[in-house]
C-alpha positions as CSV (number, residue, x, y, z in Angstrom):
1,X,0.0,0.0,0.0
2,X,1.5,3.3,-1.1
3,X,2.2,6.0,1.5
4,X,2.6,9.7,0.9
5,X,3.5,12.6,3.1
6,X,3.4,16.4,2.7
7,X,4.1,19.4,4.8
8,X,1.4,22.2,4.7
9,X,0.6,25.5,6.2
10,X,-2.9,24.3,7.0
11,X,-3.7,23.4,10.6
12,X,-4.3,19.7,11.2
13,X,-8.0,20.4,11.5
14,X,-8.0,22.3,8.2
15,X,-6.1,19.5,6.5
16,X,-8.6,16.9,7.6
17,X,-11.5,19.2,6.4
18,X,-9.7,19.4,3.0
19,X,-9.4,15.6,2.9
20,X,-13.1,15.2,3.7
21,X,-14.0,17.7,0.9
22,X,-11.7,15.9,-1.5
23,X,-12.4,12.2,-0.7
24,X,-15.8,12.3,1.1
25,X,-19.4,12.5,-0.1
26,X,-19.0,16.0,-1.6
27,X,-15.8,14.9,-3.5
28,X,-15.0,11.4,-4.7
29,X,-17.9,9.9,-2.7
30,X,-15.9,7.7,-0.4
31,X,-17.5,6.8,2.9
32,X,-15.8,8.2,6.0
33,X,-15.7,5.1,8.2
34,X,-13.7,6.8,11.0
35,X,-13.1,10.5,11.7
36,X,-11.4,12.5,14.4
37,X,-9.8,15.9,14.7
38,X,-6.4,14.6,13.4
39,X,-7.4,11.7,11.2
40,X,-10.0,10.3,8.8
41,X,-10.4,6.9,7.1
42,X,-12.4,6.5,3.9
43,X,-13.5,3.3,2.1
44,X,-15.0,2.8,-1.3
45,X,-14.4,1.7,-4.8
46,X,-12.5,-1.4,-3.6
47,X,-9.9,0.6,-1.7
48,X,-9.3,3.1,1.0
49,X,-7.6,6.3,2.0
50,X,-6.3,7.0,5.5
51,X,-5.3,10.6,6.3
52,X,-3.4,11.6,9.5
53,X,-2.4,15.2,10.3
54,X,0.0,16.3,13.0
55,X,1.4,19.7,14.1
56,X,5.2,20.1,14.1
57,X,6.4,23.5,15.0
58,X,4.8,25.9,12.5
59,X,4.0,23.3,9.9
60,X,1.5,20.4,9.7
61,X,2.6,17.1,8.4
62,X,-0.1,15.1,6.5
63,X,0.5,11.4,6.0
64,X,-1.7,9.4,3.6
65,X,-2.0,5.7,3.0
66,X,-4.0,4.3,0.1
67,X,-5.1,1.4,-1.9
68,X,-6.7,2.0,-5.4
69,X,-6.8,5.8,-5.0
70,X,-3.1,6.7,-5.8
71,X,-3.9,9.2,-8.5
72,X,-6.3,11.2,-6.3
73,X,-4.1,11.0,-3.3
74,X,-1.2,12.4,-5.3
75,X,-3.4,15.2,-6.5
76,X,-4.5,16.0,-3.0
77,X,-0.9,16.1,-1.8
78,X,-0.1,18.7,-4.6
79,X,-3.1,20.8,-3.5
80,X,-2.3,21.0,0.2
81,X,1.5,21.2,-0.1
């Protein structure tokens, strides 16, 4: 399962909101199976996307793990980076 990471100026909460907008019902239509203030896990289309965000100094690190959604995860990484 591919893993991706990116640093962003967004807060962890903003990064998770961006992930929900991108991958969730208003975006790609994946179902958010688990969601918290620093993480969200989506399933659908035979795969999944897991997003975790953590604050480090003045930057937020966003880690993503996926199966079957690589193209869209890479696009999201470019958007928030």
